C-alpha positions as CSV (number, residue, x, y, z in Angstrom):
1,M,-37.3,-28.1,9.7
2,D,-40.5,-26.3,8.9
3,E,-40.9,-24.9,5.4
4,P,-41.0,-21.2,6.3
5,R,-37.7,-21.6,8.2
6,A,-36.2,-23.6,5.4
7,Q,-37.2,-20.9,2.9
8,E,-35.7,-18.2,5.1
9,L,-32.4,-20.1,5.3
10,R,-32.3,-20.5,1.5
11,E,-32.8,-16.7,1.2
12,I,-30.1,-16.0,3.8
13,E,-27.7,-18.2,1.9
14,L,-28.4,-16.3,-1.3
15,A,-27.2,-13.1,0.4
16,V,-24.4,-14.8,2.3
17,T,-22.7,-16.5,-0.6
18,P,-21.8,-13.5,-2.7
19,T,-20.7,-11.6,0.4
20,I,-18.2,-14.2,1.6
21,E,-17.0,-14.7,-2.0
22,E,-16.2,-11.0,-2.1
23,G,-14.4,-11.4,1.2
24,L,-11.9,-13.9,-0.4
25,D,-10.2,-10.9,-2.1
26,D,-10.5,-8.1,0.4
27,W,-12.4,-6.7,3.3
28,V,-16.1,-6.1,2.5
29,P,-17.8,-2.8,3.1
30,V,-21.2,-3.2,4.8
31,D,-22.6,-1.6,1.6
32,S,-22.0,-4.9,-0.2
33,L,-24.0,-6.8,2.4
34,I,-26.8,-4.3,2.1
35,W,-26.7,-4.7,-1.7
36,N,-26.7,-8.5,-1.5
37,T,-29.5,-8.5,0.9
38,F,-31.5,-6.0,-1.2
39,Q,-31.2,-8.5,-4.1
40,I,-33.4,-10.9,-2.1
41,V,-35.7,-8.6,-0.2
42,P,-36.4,-5.1,-1.6
43,R,-35.1,-2.3,0.6
44,D,-38.5,-0.7,0.8
45,S,-40.1,-3.9,2.0
46,D,-41.3,-4.2,5.6
47,R,-39.1,-7.3,5.8
48,F,-35.8,-5.7,4.8
49,A,-34.5,-4.6,8.2
50,G,-35.4,-7.9,9.8
51,F,-33.9,-9.9,6.9
52,F,-30.7,-7.9,6.9
53,T,-30.5,-8.5,10.7
54,S,-30.9,-12.3,10.1
55,V,-28.2,-12.3,7.4
56,L,-25.7,-10.5,9.5
57,D,-26.5,-12.6,12.6
58,Y,-26.0,-15.7,10.5
59,L,-22.6,-14.5,9.2
60,L,-21.4,-13.9,12.7
61,R,-23.0,-16.9,14.5
62,E,-21.8,-19.3,11.8
63,D,-18.3,-17.8,12.2
64,L,-18.1,-16.9,8.5
65,M,-17.2,-13.2,9.0
66,V,-16.4,-10.6,11.6
67,V,-17.3,-6.9,11.7
68,G,-14.8,-4.2,12.3
69,D,-13.2,-1.0,11.1
70,I,-10.2,-0.2,9.0
71,G,-7.6,1.4,11.2
72,D,-3.8,2.0,11.4
73,T,-3.1,-1.7,11.7
74,G,-5.5,-2.7,8.9
75,F,-8.7,-4.5,9.7
76,E,-9.6,-4.1,13.4
77,P,-12.4,-6.4,14.5
78,W,-15.0,-5.1,17.0
79,T,-14.8,-6.9,20.3
80,S,-18.5,-6.6,21.3
81,S,-20.9,-9.5,21.5
82,I,-22.7,-10.8,18.4
83,E,-25.9,-9.3,19.7
84,D,-24.4,-5.9,20.3
85,T,-22.6,-5.9,17.0
86,V,-25.7,-6.8,15.0
87,E,-27.7,-4.1,16.9
88,R,-25.0,-1.5,16.2
89,V,-24.7,-2.2,12.5
90,V,-28.4,-2.2,12.0
91,R,-28.9,1.0,14.0
92,D,-26.1,2.7,12.1
93,C,-27.4,1.5,8.7
94,Q,-31.0,2.6,9.5
95,A,-29.6,6.0,10.6
96,V,-28.4,6.6,7.1
97,D,-31.5,5.0,5.5
98,W,-29.5,2.0,4.4
99,S,-27.3,4.2,2.2
100,A,-24.2,3.2,4.2
101,G,-21.4,4.7,2.2
102,L,-18.0,3.2,2.3
103,G,-16.5,3.2,5.8
104,L,-19.6,2.8,8.0
105,C,-18.1,-0.6,9.0
106,W,-16.4,-3.5,7.3
107,L,-16.6,-7.3,7.2
108,S,-13.7,-9.7,7.0
109,N,-14.0,-13.4,6.3
110,T,-12.9,-15.9,8.9
111,P,-10.9,-19.0,7.9
112,K,-14.3,-20.8,7.9
113,G,-15.8,-18.1,5.7
114,D,-12.9,-18.5,3.2
115,Q,-13.4,-22.2,3.2
116,Q,-17.1,-22.0,2.5
117,A,-16.6,-19.3,-0.2
118,Q,-14.1,-21.5,-2.0
119,S,-16.4,-24.5,-2.0
120,S,-19.5,-22.5,-3.2
């Protein structure tokens, strides 16, 4: 693996780990993912939106978390494709200038996410 890609994966893991650890206890508001991403790449950086996109894409593709809403039955996962989900979350977060506010969307650990969080 080339060094820039390896560095990017290390940075992604730095944002992923606290997010899935938080997901052990409860559903995670997208605000937490924004915050954990912001700890690695400043929000006013030209890299922030792309990095956030990479982190969310990684969480979904690695089957660590799913995105959804809180509804009458509890957590209700979105059924759209990974690509459409990532695009929607990024678009919605950008629309509020990355100040999501609770309830924009939520993340829930998968069993694999719980397992990885417990071993970190």
